[in-house]
Structures are given as structure tokens and as C-alpha cells.
C-alpha positions as CSV (number, residue, x, y, z in Angstrom):
1,M,-3.5,-10.3,-6.6
2,S,-4.2,-7.6,-4.0
3,L,-2.1,-9.1,-1.2
4,Q,-0.1,-6.8,1.0
5,C,3.1,-7.1,2.9
6,G,3.6,-4.6,5.7
7,I,6.9,-3.2,6.8
8,I,6.8,-2.8,10.6
9,G,9.2,-1.9,13.4
10,L,9.9,0.7,16.0
11,A,10.7,4.4,15.0
12,N,14.0,5.2,13.4
13,V,15.1,1.7,12.4
14,G,15.2,2.4,8.6
15,K,11.8,1.0,7.5
16,T,11.0,4.0,5.2
17,T,14.5,4.1,3.8
18,L,14.1,0.4,2.7
19,F,10.6,1.2,1.3
20,N,12.0,4.0,-0.8
21,C,14.7,1.6,-2.2
22,M,12.0,-0.8,-3.4
23,S,9.4,1.8,-4.5
24,N,8.8,4.6,-6.9
25,V,6.7,6.2,-4.2
26,K,9.3,8.2,-2.2
27,A,8.1,8.6,1.3
28,E,9.5,11.2,3.8
29,T,12.3,10.1,6.0
30,S,13.5,11.9,9.2
31,D,15.9,11.6,12.1
32,F,12.9,12.3,14.4
33,A,10.4,9.7,15.6
34,F,6.7,9.8,14.7
35,T,7.1,12.4,11.8
36,S,4.8,10.2,9.6
37,S,1.1,10.6,9.9
38,K,0.1,7.9,7.5
39,S,1.2,4.6,6.0
40,N,2.7,4.6,2.5
41,I,1.7,2.0,-0.1
42,S,3.3,1.1,-3.4
43,V,3.1,-1.7,-6.0
44,I,6.6,-3.2,-6.2
45,H,8.0,-5.1,-9.1
46,V,9.4,-8.5,-8.2
47,P,12.9,-8.9,-9.6
48,D,13.1,-12.1,-11.7
49,P,16.3,-12.7,-13.7
50,R,14.6,-15.6,-15.4
51,L,12.5,-13.3,-17.6
52,Y,15.6,-11.8,-19.1
53,E,17.1,-15.3,-19.7
54,L,13.9,-16.2,-21.6
55,E,14.3,-13.1,-23.7
56,K,17.6,-14.5,-25.0
57,F,15.6,-17.2,-26.8
58,Q,12.4,-15.4,-27.5
59,K,12.8,-11.8,-28.7
60,T,9.9,-9.7,-27.4
61,E,8.6,-6.2,-27.3
62,R,8.3,-6.0,-23.5
63,I,8.9,-7.8,-20.3
64,V,6.3,-7.6,-17.5
65,T,7.3,-8.6,-14.0
66,A,5.1,-9.9,-11.2
67,T,4.2,-7.3,-8.6
68,V,3.4,-7.3,-4.9
69,E,2.0,-4.5,-2.7
70,I,4.2,-3.2,0.1
71,V,2.9,-1.0,2.9
72,D,5.3,1.1,5.0
73,I,3.7,1.5,8.4
74,P,5.1,4.3,10.5
75,G,7.2,3.3,13.5
76,L,5.4,2.0,16.6
77,A,6.5,2.6,20.2
78,K,6.0,0.9,23.6
79,G,2.4,1.6,24.6
80,A,1.1,1.8,21.0
81,N,-1.9,-0.4,22.0
82,Q,-2.9,2.5,24.3
83,G,-2.4,5.2,21.7
84,E,1.3,6.0,22.4
85,G,3.3,7.3,19.4
86,V,1.1,6.8,16.3
87,G,-0.9,4.3,18.3
88,N,-4.0,2.4,17.4
89,K,-4.4,3.8,13.8
90,F,-1.3,2.0,12.6
91,L,-2.1,-1.2,14.5
92,A,-5.2,-1.2,12.3
93,D,-3.0,-0.7,9.2
94,I,-1.1,-3.9,10.3
95,R,-4.4,-5.8,10.6
96,N,-5.1,-5.1,6.9
97,T,-1.8,-6.8,5.7
98,D,-1.3,-10.4,4.8
99,A,2.3,-10.8,6.0
100,L,4.9,-8.7,7.8
101,I,8.5,-7.5,7.3
102,H,9.9,-6.6,10.7
103,V,12.9,-4.3,10.4
104,L,15.4,-4.2,13.2
105,R,18.0,-1.6,14.0
106,C,21.3,-3.4,14.1
107,F,23.7,-0.4,13.8
108,D,25.1,2.3,16.0
109,D,24.7,5.9,15.1
110,P,25.1,8.7,17.7
111,N,23.4,11.1,15.4
112,L,20.3,9.0,15.2
113,P,19.2,8.2,18.7
114,H,17.2,5.0,19.3
115,I,13.8,5.6,20.7
116,E,14.5,3.3,23.7
117,G,17.9,4.9,24.3
118,S,20.1,2.0,23.2
119,V,20.4,-0.5,20.4
120,D,19.0,-3.8,21.3
121,P,17.2,-5.6,18.4
122,V,16.0,-8.5,20.7
123,R,14.3,-6.1,23.1
124,D,12.8,-4.4,20.1
125,I,11.3,-7.7,18.8
126,E,9.8,-8.3,22.3
127,T,8.4,-4.7,22.5
128,L,6.6,-4.9,19.2
129,D,5.4,-8.4,19.7
130,F,4.0,-7.4,23.1
131,E,2.0,-4.5,21.5
132,L,0.5,-6.9,18.9
133,Q,-0.2,-9.6,21.5
134,V,-2.2,-7.1,23.6
135,K,-4.3,-6.1,20.6
136,D,-4.9,-9.8,19.8
137,L,-6.0,-10.4,23.4
138,E,-8.6,-7.7,23.1
139,S,-9.9,-9.3,19.9
140,V,-10.0,-12.8,21.4
141,E,-11.8,-11.6,24.6
142,K,-14.4,-9.7,22.6
143,K,-15.2,-12.8,20.5
144,M,-15.3,-14.9,23.7
145,E,-17.9,-12.6,25.1
146,R,-20.1,-13.0,21.9
147,L,-19.8,-16.8,22.0
148,E,-20.5,-17.0,25.7
149,K,-23.9,-15.2,25.0
150,A,-24.6,-17.8,22.3
151,A,-23.5,-20.7,24.5
152,K,-26.1,-19.7,27.1
153,T,-28.8,-20.4,24.5
154,G,-27.4,-24.0,24.0
155,D,-25.3,-23.4,20.9
156,K,-22.8,-26.3,21.0
157,D,-20.5,-24.8,18.3
158,A,-20.2,-21.7,20.5
159,K,-19.0,-23.8,23.4
160,K,-16.4,-25.5,21.2
161,G,-15.3,-22.1,19.9
162,I,-14.8,-20.8,23.4
163,E,-12.5,-23.8,24.2
164,S,-10.4,-22.9,21.1
165,L,-10.3,-19.2,22.1
166,E,-9.3,-20.1,25.7
167,K,-6.3,-22.0,24.2
168,V,-5.3,-19.0,22.1
169,K,-5.8,-16.6,25.0
170,A,-3.6,-18.6,27.3
171,H,-0.8,-18.6,24.6
172,L,-1.0,-14.8,24.2
173,E,-1.0,-14.2,27.9
174,S,2.2,-16.2,28.0
175,F,3.7,-13.7,25.5
176,G,3.4,-16.1,22.6
177,N,2.5,-15.3,19.0
178,V,-0.4,-17.2,17.5
179,R,1.7,-18.0,14.4
180,D,3.7,-20.3,16.6
181,M,0.7,-22.3,17.8
182,D,-0.2,-25.8,16.5
183,L,-3.9,-25.1,15.6
184,D,-6.1,-27.6,13.8
185,E,-8.5,-26.6,11.0
186,N,-11.5,-26.1,13.3
187,E,-9.5,-23.8,15.7
188,H,-8.3,-21.8,12.7
189,R,-11.9,-21.4,11.6
190,V,-12.8,-19.9,15.0
191,I,-10.2,-17.1,14.8
192,D,-10.3,-16.5,11.1
193,D,-12.9,-13.7,11.4
194,I,-11.0,-11.6,14.0
195,F,-7.8,-11.1,11.9
196,L,-5.2,-11.6,14.6
197,L,-2.0,-9.6,14.2
198,T,0.4,-12.2,15.6
199,I,-0.9,-15.0,13.3
200,K,0.6,-13.3,10.2
201,P,3.8,-14.8,8.7
202,V,6.8,-12.6,9.5
203,M,10.3,-12.2,8.3
204,F,13.0,-10.2,10.0
205,V,15.4,-7.7,8.3
206,C,18.5,-6.7,10.2
207,N,19.4,-3.2,9.1
208,V,23.2,-3.0,9.6
209,D,26.0,-0.5,8.8
210,D,27.7,-0.7,5.4
211,A,30.7,-2.7,6.8
212,S,28.4,-5.4,8.2
213,A,26.3,-5.8,4.9
214,I,27.8,-9.2,4.1
215,K,28.6,-11.0,7.4
216,G,26.4,-9.1,9.8
217,N,27.6,-8.0,13.3
218,Q,27.0,-8.8,17.0
219,Y,23.5,-7.4,16.9
220,V,22.6,-9.8,14.0
221,E,24.0,-12.7,16.0
222,K,21.8,-11.9,18.9
223,V,18.8,-11.9,16.6
224,K,19.8,-15.2,15.1
225,E,20.2,-16.7,18.5
226,Y,16.8,-15.4,19.8
227,L,15.0,-16.7,16.7
228,K,16.8,-20.0,16.3
229,D,13.8,-22.1,17.2
230,K,11.4,-20.1,15.0
231,Q,10.5,-21.0,11.5
232,T,11.2,-17.5,10.1
233,K,13.6,-15.9,7.6
234,I,16.3,-13.4,8.6
235,L,17.8,-11.1,6.0
236,I,20.8,-8.8,6.5
237,L,20.6,-5.4,4.7
238,A,22.4,-2.1,4.9
239,A,19.5,0.4,4.2
240,K,21.8,3.4,3.9
241,M,23.9,1.6,1.2
242,E,20.8,0.3,-0.5
243,A,19.5,3.9,-0.8
244,E,22.7,5.0,-2.4
245,I,22.5,2.2,-5.0
246,A,18.9,3.0,-5.7
247,E,19.9,6.6,-6.5
248,L,22.2,5.6,-9.3
249,D,20.5,5.8,-12.7
250,R,22.9,3.7,-14.9
251,E,23.0,0.0,-14.5
252,E,26.7,-0.1,-15.0
253,D,27.2,2.3,-12.1
254,R,25.0,0.1,-9.9
255,L,27.0,-3.0,-10.8
256,A,30.3,-1.2,-10.1
257,F,28.9,-0.1,-6.7
258,L,27.8,-3.6,-5.9
259,A,31.2,-5.1,-6.9
260,D,33.0,-2.6,-4.7
261,A,30.8,-3.6,-1.8
262,G,31.4,-7.3,-2.5
263,I,27.8,-8.2,-3.2
264,T,26.1,-9.5,-6.4
265,E,22.8,-7.8,-6.3
266,P,20.9,-5.2,-4.2
267,G,19.7,-6.7,-1.0
268,V,16.2,-5.2,-1.5
269,N,15.9,-7.6,-4.5
270,R,16.3,-10.5,-2.1
271,L,13.9,-8.8,0.3
272,I,11.1,-8.4,-2.4
273,R,11.4,-12.0,-3.6
274,S,11.3,-13.2,0.0
275,A,8.2,-11.1,0.7
276,Y,6.6,-12.5,-2.5
277,A,7.3,-16.1,-1.3
278,M,6.1,-15.4,2.3
279,L,2.8,-14.4,0.8
280,N,2.6,-18.0,-0.6
281,L,2.8,-16.7,-4.2
282,L,4.6,-18.1,-7.2
283,S,5.1,-17.0,-10.8
284,F,4.5,-18.8,-14.1
285,F,5.4,-17.5,-17.4
286,T,3.9,-16.8,-20.8
287,M,6.0,-15.7,-23.7
288,G,5.7,-14.5,-27.2
289,P,6.9,-11.7,-29.6
290,K,4.6,-9.2,-27.9
291,E,5.6,-9.8,-24.3
292,I,7.2,-12.2,-21.8
293,R,5.2,-12.0,-18.6
294,A,5.3,-13.4,-15.1
295,W,1.9,-14.1,-13.8
296,T,1.1,-14.4,-10.0
297,I,-0.9,-17.2,-8.4
298,H,-1.1,-18.9,-5.0
299,K,1.0,-22.0,-4.5
300,G,-1.2,-25.1,-5.0
301,M,-3.4,-23.6,-7.7
302,N,-4.3,-25.8,-10.7
303,A,-4.0,-25.1,-14.4
304,P,-7.5,-23.6,-14.9
305,Q,-7.0,-21.3,-11.9
306,A,-3.7,-20.2,-13.4
307,A,-5.4,-19.6,-16.7
308,G,-7.9,-17.4,-14.8
309,A,-5.1,-15.2,-13.6
310,I,-4.6,-14.2,-17.3
311,H,-8.3,-13.9,-18.1
312,S,-11.6,-15.3,-16.7
313,D,-12.6,-16.6,-20.1
314,M,-9.5,-18.8,-20.2
315,E,-10.5,-20.4,-16.9
316,R,-14.1,-20.8,-17.9
317,G,-13.2,-22.4,-21.3
318,F,-10.0,-24.2,-20.3
319,I,-9.2,-27.3,-22.4
320,R,-5.6,-28.0,-21.6
321,A,-2.2,-26.5,-20.8
322,E,1.0,-27.0,-22.7
323,V,3.8,-26.9,-20.1
324,M,7.5,-26.5,-20.2
325,K,9.8,-26.2,-17.2
326,Y,12.0,-23.1,-17.2
327,N,15.2,-25.1,-16.8
328,D,14.3,-27.4,-19.6
329,F,13.5,-24.5,-21.9
330,I,16.8,-22.8,-21.1
331,S,18.7,-26.1,-21.6
332,F,17.2,-26.9,-25.0
333,G,16.6,-23.3,-26.2
334,S,13.2,-23.6,-27.9
335,E,9.7,-25.0,-27.7
336,H,10.5,-27.3,-30.7
337,A,13.6,-28.7,-29.0
338,C,11.7,-29.3,-25.7
339,K,9.0,-31.1,-27.7
340,E,11.6,-33.3,-29.4
341,H,13.2,-34.2,-26.1
342,G,9.8,-35.0,-24.5
343,K,10.0,-31.9,-22.2
344,L,6.7,-30.3,-23.4
345,H,3.9,-31.8,-21.4
346,I,0.1,-31.7,-22.1
347,E,-1.7,-31.2,-18.8
348,G,-5.3,-31.2,-17.8
349,K,-7.5,-29.5,-15.2
350,N,-5.9,-31.3,-12.2
351,Y,-2.3,-30.2,-13.0
352,I,-0.8,-28.1,-10.1
353,V,1.2,-25.3,-11.6
354,E,4.8,-24.9,-10.3
355,D,7.0,-21.9,-10.0
356,G,8.7,-21.1,-13.3
357,D,6.4,-23.2,-15.5
358,I,6.0,-21.8,-19.0
359,L,2.4,-22.2,-20.0
360,H,0.5,-22.1,-23.2
361,I,-3.3,-22.3,-22.4
362,R,-5.7,-23.8,-24.9
363,F,-9.3,-22.7,-24.3
364,N,-12.7,-22.3,-26.0
365,V,-15.6,-20.0,-25.1
């Protein structure tokens, strides 16, 4: 699925460092603001330990993980909506994404000056939000102009649309993000075609110093307090340390590094999985001697749609799905044992696939 998650933030907060930890595409990093002239994009593998647990019971030639596209968007600055810094070009890049990872600087470093002169992650959230809100206001006002022309000809739908846009406009003018509004289906339909920036789901990554990688620091606490009433995820990562871990070639060296730091896995693994979930995606599994694979679908998809993720012929000729739950398979150790214990279910076209389901699709074309 070609869904994208964009990494955003002000300049010099560690976005590209985190991107490089996740990606095989190594983008340039610098201590200077606005050195990047383009966004970087990479297909990222989603870490999923369950695949390797399945391999213990089903030997296979290869393991194929799910993937997600991550876009590293160069740092924005106050006034970006008027072309400051990298300006409008990268606001357009944000528009093309489906969800956002907002990286916040939560560390002190005199050798890496903050673009605003001091470290204040809450101010940085407000600065970037304001830039996106201004662009959204422009989009809303342009559509209102179009609908007002249609309304003059007696178009009743246009009049209702203007009412919805007035509601959104007032919220943006009060420095609110559209994602926080309670909009009904019709109101969503009115704004769907203008691809608002502040409607996108967002998670926040507090980039801290190494010593704060586990418990955070005073900057993280300010972020948590500011966002306490928002339905959003906050992760704590030390990008510099993550970069050092990513540079190690041997798995045992990485594990030793993690153990010394008091953590169990690289923080970027949690970040990637969180991004995957934020895009409203889940994984189901197929397994056999050739491969064990994680397939990506949207939450809420039924069995034929899941079959279509494998091949369109399987969706078209879908007959049934034989389903085992991951935990049941790990508990009993084989398909035969699951069947004996009544843990292999035959499901039809209306079955909604769940994360971690192990599927065998029966089809005929």
C-alpha cells in the first residue's frame, strides 16, 4: 500500500538522523539549517518479532516483513507559509502524506544552535502548527469562494458546504487543528478534496540526549503536559544513540549496546510500528516452506479484501479463509494441533481480518 508517513519539524531537531536510522537511504545531515533542498523518501521495513517466532515452528526459505513509506521533509521555520526557509515547496510535500511524525528537540547542545535561539519544544509545536493552520485557512477560503459562486445559482449543497467550511475556518482562526474537531460524515465530505494539513493524524517524537532515553527530561514533561488532552502518541528517542546503534553491523554488538543503555530494542523500531498503526494498517500472515510473509491491509478489511492484497485473482475467486490466531498457533505449535483444539476457523466473505491472523486462502478462478 502506497501510504506515506512524513517526518516533520523545525530545522536542526534530528529528523534526518532518525530517518537514516530507519532507512537504507542515507540522507545528508548538517549542523546548519536549510541545507536540504528536497525531501527524502524510503520504503521502511516494519520490525515484527512474530515472524521469527513463526519460523521456529515452520522452517522457511525467507521472511518478508511489511513495509511503510517514510518521507523526511526538510525543516520548516517560522514564516514557512510565506516562503521562509524552505517554504511552500515542503508544505506541499506534507500535503502528499497520510500521517505525520513531528520530531521535537528536547536536548541541549551549545554546538548545535536552535533556530529560534533556545530549546522550547512546546513553542516549536505551536510554531509548526501555526504554519500548517495558515495554509489550511488558505485552502478553506479558496473553496468557500468556489461554493459561494455556486450558491448564487441556487445550489443547496453549496450553501450547506459553506456552513461546514465556516465551522472549520473559525476553528483554524482560533489556532486549532482540524484533527481535533468533531466533524460528521457530511462535513468531512466537504473538506476531503482540499487535503488539509492539520487533519492528518500526528504523533510526537521527543528527541532527547542519551541520558534521558529511558525516562525523558524536563522538556519531555512540558510536551506531555501540553498534549495531555490530545489523543496522540508521544515517543521518547535519543536520535544520536539510535544512529550509533544503526551503524553496528553485528546483531550481538547491537544487543550489547542496548543492554548497556538499559533498553530492550532500538527506539526506531517502536517508532516504525507506531507509524504503521497510525496509518490505520495491520498485518496478517501467510506461511509455508517458501516464505513467511506479513501482508499489509487497512483495519476493517474483510477476508476477500485481504486475499486481494496477495493477488487480485484470489479476491475475485475467493471461496473461504482458513484462519488461525497468532497466539493460538504459538501455543499449540502447528496447524494440526490448532485444528484438534478447535482453533482453526473456516471464515467466509464477511470475516473481518484481525492483526496477527494467519490465513490460508481458498479460491477458484
